[in-house]
C-alpha positions as CSV (number, residue, x, y, z in Angstrom):
1,M,335.4,178.5,110.5
2,K,332.4,179.5,108.5
3,V,330.6,177.5,105.9
4,M,328.2,179.5,103.6
5,Y,326.1,178.3,100.7
6,D,324.6,180.6,98.1
7,P,321.8,178.6,96.5
8,E,321.1,181.4,93.8
9,H,324.7,181.0,92.5
10,D,325.2,177.4,93.6
11,V,328.5,178.4,95.4
12,L,329.8,176.8,98.6
13,N,332.3,178.8,100.5
14,I,334.3,177.4,103.5
15,E,336.1,180.2,105.3
16,F,339.0,179.2,107.7
17,L,340.5,182.6,108.5
18,E,337.9,185.3,108.8
19,K,340.1,188.4,109.3
20,E,343.0,187.4,106.9
21,T,343.5,189.4,103.7
22,I,343.4,187.3,100.5
23,M,346.6,187.8,98.5
24,D,346.3,185.0,95.9
25,T,343.7,182.7,94.5
26,I,344.5,179.5,92.8
27,E,342.1,177.4,90.8
28,Y,342.9,173.9,92.2
29,E,340.8,172.3,89.5
30,E,338.0,173.7,87.4
31,G,335.5,175.2,89.7
32,I,337.4,174.9,93.0
33,L,339.2,178.0,94.1
34,I,341.6,178.3,97.0
35,D,342.3,181.7,98.5
36,Y,345.7,182.3,100.3
37,S,347.0,184.8,102.7
38,K,350.3,186.6,102.3
39,D,352.1,183.9,104.4
40,R,350.4,181.1,102.3
41,K,347.8,180.0,104.8
42,I,344.5,178.9,103.3
43,V,341.9,181.6,103.9
44,S,339.0,180.0,102.2
45,I,337.9,177.4,99.6
46,E,335.1,178.2,97.1
47,I,333.3,175.5,95.3
48,L,331.4,176.5,92.1
49,D,328.4,174.4,91.0
50,A,328.5,172.9,94.4
51,S,325.3,171.0,94.1
52,T,326.9,168.9,91.3
53,R,330.0,168.3,93.2
54,I,329.0,167.3,96.8
55,S,326.4,165.3,98.5
56,H,323.2,167.0,99.9
57,K,324.8,166.8,103.4
58,P,328.5,167.7,102.8
59,L,329.3,168.0,106.5
60,D,328.4,164.3,106.9
61,L,331.7,163.7,105.2
62,V,333.8,165.8,107.5
63,N,335.6,164.9,110.8
64,L,336.2,168.0,112.8
65,V,338.8,168.4,115.5
66,I,338.1,171.1,118.1
67,L,340.8,172.3,120.3
68,D,339.9,173.7,123.6
69,G,343.1,174.7,125.5
70,S,345.0,171.5,126.1
71,K,342.0,169.3,125.5
72,K,341.2,167.7,122.1
73,E,337.8,166.3,121.2
74,M,337.0,164.5,117.9
75,I,333.6,165.0,116.6
76,A,332.7,162.7,113.8
77,H,329.7,163.2,111.6
């Protein structure tokens, strides 16, 4: 997973599947775009005007689950 922010254009992009080809983009709501692969997996989510939509520390709101083989670890921010 990659999280990228472009301050010049105020766009936040969260990329889940780096090597997947985007086959379709749906505007979930105004300014929130979801890119899908051919088999309907979410490839990335793009948030336009990001600074007006999220907190200054958006990852503070996210709980990440990291899978390492058969072991699960929960990392809460």
